N, C-alpha and C positions, 0 to 999 in steps of 0.2 A: 785811270792809270794807263790803260791801253792807248788812249788818245795821246797822252803825253809821250809815250814811247814812240808812237808813229810820228810825232813832231820832232823826234830826234833827241829828246832829253835823256841824259844818262840814267840808267836804271838805279844806280846807287843814290843819285840825287832825288829821284822820285820816291824811293823807299825811305830816305831820310825824312822826307816831309809827309809821307803817307801815315795813315793811322794803323792801329793794330789789326783791324778787320781786313784792310788791304793786304797787310803782310801775311795774314792767315790765308787769304784767298790766293795770293801768288804762290805760297807754299803748296797749297792743294793743287793749283793749276800745273805746277812743275811736275808733281807726282802723277797727276792724271795724264799729262802729255807723255810721260815715260811709260804709260801703260797700266798704272795701278788704278784700282777702283778706290775712290776716295769718299770719305764722309767728313763733314765739318761740324764742329761744336757738338760732339757726341756726349750726351749726358746719361749718367746712370747712378744708381744708389747701391751702397754696400755697407753693411754694418752700421746702419743709421746715419751714414754720411753721404752727401751728394758730391759727385765728381763730374768733371768735364774734361774731355780731351779735345784739343783744338782741331787736329786733323788725324784721321785714321786712314792709312793706305793699305790696301789688301792686294796680295798676289800670292796665291797658294804656293807654299805653306806659310808665307811671311805676312805678319801684320806689323806695320810700322806705326807706333803711337807717337804723335808729335805734339810737343809743347812749344809754341812760338813765343820768342822773346825779342821784340823789336826795341831793344834798349839802346840808348846812346852810350858811347864810350865815356867812362869816367873812372877815376881811381877807386879801387875796392869792389869793382863789379864782379870779379872772379869769386868772391865769397858768396855774393848773392846768387851767382850762377850755380855754385856748389849746392846751396840750400834748395834751389829750384830743382836740381837734378835729384836730390834725395826725395823731395816731394813727388816728383814725376815717377820715380821708381816705385814708390808706395802706390801711387795711382795706377800704374801699369800692372802691378801684381794684384791689386783689387780687381782690375779689369779681367785679368786672366782667371781669377776665381769665379767670375760671373759670366764668363764667355758663353757658356751653354744657354744662357737666357737671351742672348742678343740675336734673335732670329733675323733682324733686319740686315745683318752682315752677310747672310747667306753663305755660311761656311759649313753647312751640315754634312757635306760630302768630303770634307777634309779629314785626313787620317791623323795629322799632327799640326801643331801651330808653333811657329817660331815668332816670338815677340821681339821687336827691336825698338826699345824706347829711345827717342832722341829729343833734343832741344835744338830748334832751328833759331839761329841768331842772325842779326843783320851784319855784324862784324865778327872777325876772327878774334875770339877772346883768349886764345892761347891755351885753352883746356880742350883736350881731345875726347876724354872720357872721364866720368866721375861716377862711381858706384853703379857700373853697368849701364849708364845712360851716356849716349854719345852726343857730343856737342858739334853741330854741323852748321857752318856759315851758309847762308842761303845761296851764295855764289858758288858753292861747291856741291850743291844738291844733286846735280846730274851725275857727277862722278861717284858720289856717295851711293846713289840708287843702283848704279852699275855694279859697284862692289857689294852692295847688299844682296843683289841677285846672285852673285857668285858665292854667297854664304860666308863672307868674311866676318860679318857681324852677328852670326847666329849664336847667341848666348843663352837666351831663355827659351827652352823648348818644352812643350807639353804634348804628350801622346794622348790622343782622344780615342777611347774605345767606342763611345757613342756620345751624343750631345748631352747625355745626362750625367756623365762623370768624366773627370780628368784623371787619368791613371797615374801619370808621373810628371813631375816638373824637374828639369835638370838645371 
């Protein structure tokens, strides 16, 4: 993908032809370039179910949980996006319930955690938020990250007394 960009191909055209792994990688790269620590394809189990989060971006106290959807535009996509948002919110809340077990995230010195669940799309689907999950077109990621740092999207907050117990979720 990088080579095609250097040759002058438009990013939208590259992404349109790229696979889902490339889309996840670009999403992670944008977040890392903005100063976030990122993890890709983060897997965990909770209540006898397996979950995977495409990208996790960390910057104390915020954790952005990303579900990447590189879908083509077609009629009826907004209902599928709503269903994905509901599923991603459940996944995000399961993540929060298990956060004390995720030593690899290196958040042991954090006093609180603010979760920001988002779905990153290739195109603007016309939905901005559904069930506390933000829908962010990849071309708006940089401005989204700036606003996230300003606290605009702080919706799900957990106070941590220590890594063994979450005290409160707002």
